[in-house]
C-alpha positions as CSV (number, residue, x, y, z in Angstrom):
1,X,-8.4,11.2,-44.0
2,X,-5.2,9.3,-44.1
3,X,-1.7,10.8,-43.7
4,X,-1.0,10.0,-47.4
5,X,-4.1,11.8,-48.5
6,X,-3.2,14.9,-46.4
7,X,0.2,14.9,-48.0
8,X,-1.3,14.8,-51.5
9,X,-3.7,17.7,-50.7
10,X,-1.0,19.7,-49.1
11,X,1.4,19.3,-52.1
12,X,-1.4,20.2,-54.6
13,X,-2.4,23.2,-52.5
14,X,1.2,24.5,-52.5
15,X,1.5,24.0,-56.2
16,X,-1.8,25.8,-56.9
17,X,-1.0,28.7,-54.6
18,X,2.4,29.1,-56.0
19,X,1.0,29.2,-59.6
20,X,2.7,26.0,-60.7
21,X,-0.5,23.9,-61.2
22,X,-3.9,24.4,-62.8
23,X,-7.0,22.7,-61.7
24,X,-9.0,23.3,-64.9
25,X,-8.3,19.8,-66.3
26,X,-9.5,18.0,-63.3
27,X,-13.0,16.6,-62.8
28,X,-15.5,19.2,-61.5
29,X,-15.8,17.5,-58.1
30,X,-12.1,17.3,-57.5
31,X,-11.6,20.8,-58.9
32,X,-14.3,22.2,-56.5
33,X,-12.8,20.5,-53.5
34,X,-9.3,21.7,-54.1
35,X,-10.5,25.3,-55.0
36,X,-12.4,25.3,-51.7
37,X,-9.3,24.3,-49.8
38,X,-7.1,26.8,-51.5
39,X,-9.8,29.6,-51.1
40,X,-10.0,28.8,-47.4
41,X,-6.2,29.0,-47.1
42,X,-6.0,32.3,-49.0
43,X,-8.8,33.8,-47.0
44,X,-6.9,33.3,-43.7
45,X,-3.5,31.7,-44.1
46,X,-2.7,32.2,-40.4
47,X,-5.7,30.1,-39.3
48,X,-4.3,27.1,-37.6
49,X,-6.3,24.5,-39.7
50,X,-5.5,26.3,-43.0
51,X,-1.8,26.7,-42.0
52,X,-1.5,23.1,-40.9
53,X,-3.1,21.7,-44.1
54,X,-1.0,23.9,-46.4
55,X,2.3,23.1,-44.7
56,X,1.5,19.5,-43.8
57,X,3.7,17.9,-46.6
58,X,6.6,20.3,-45.8
59,X,6.5,19.2,-42.1
60,X,6.4,15.5,-43.1
61,X,9.3,15.8,-45.5
62,X,11.3,18.4,-43.5
63,X,10.8,17.5,-39.9
64,X,13.3,20.1,-38.8
65,X,11.0,22.8,-40.3
66,X,13.5,23.6,-43.1
67,X,11.9,25.1,-46.1
68,X,8.8,26.4,-44.3
69,X,7.7,29.9,-45.4
């Protein structure tokens, strides 16, 4: 997966988790993929892989860790 793709997934995950985006209008395959990523994150947000994917875009756009929750 490219860095650009990771950024997109991270941003979408953040929007979905924060309740600012709905996946219902997306194609079933994309919806399933993103729901799986969000479900994995919500099941264990402290897991290193889940944490890294969720916060990836924040780290790219805020290299000094500003804005991280």
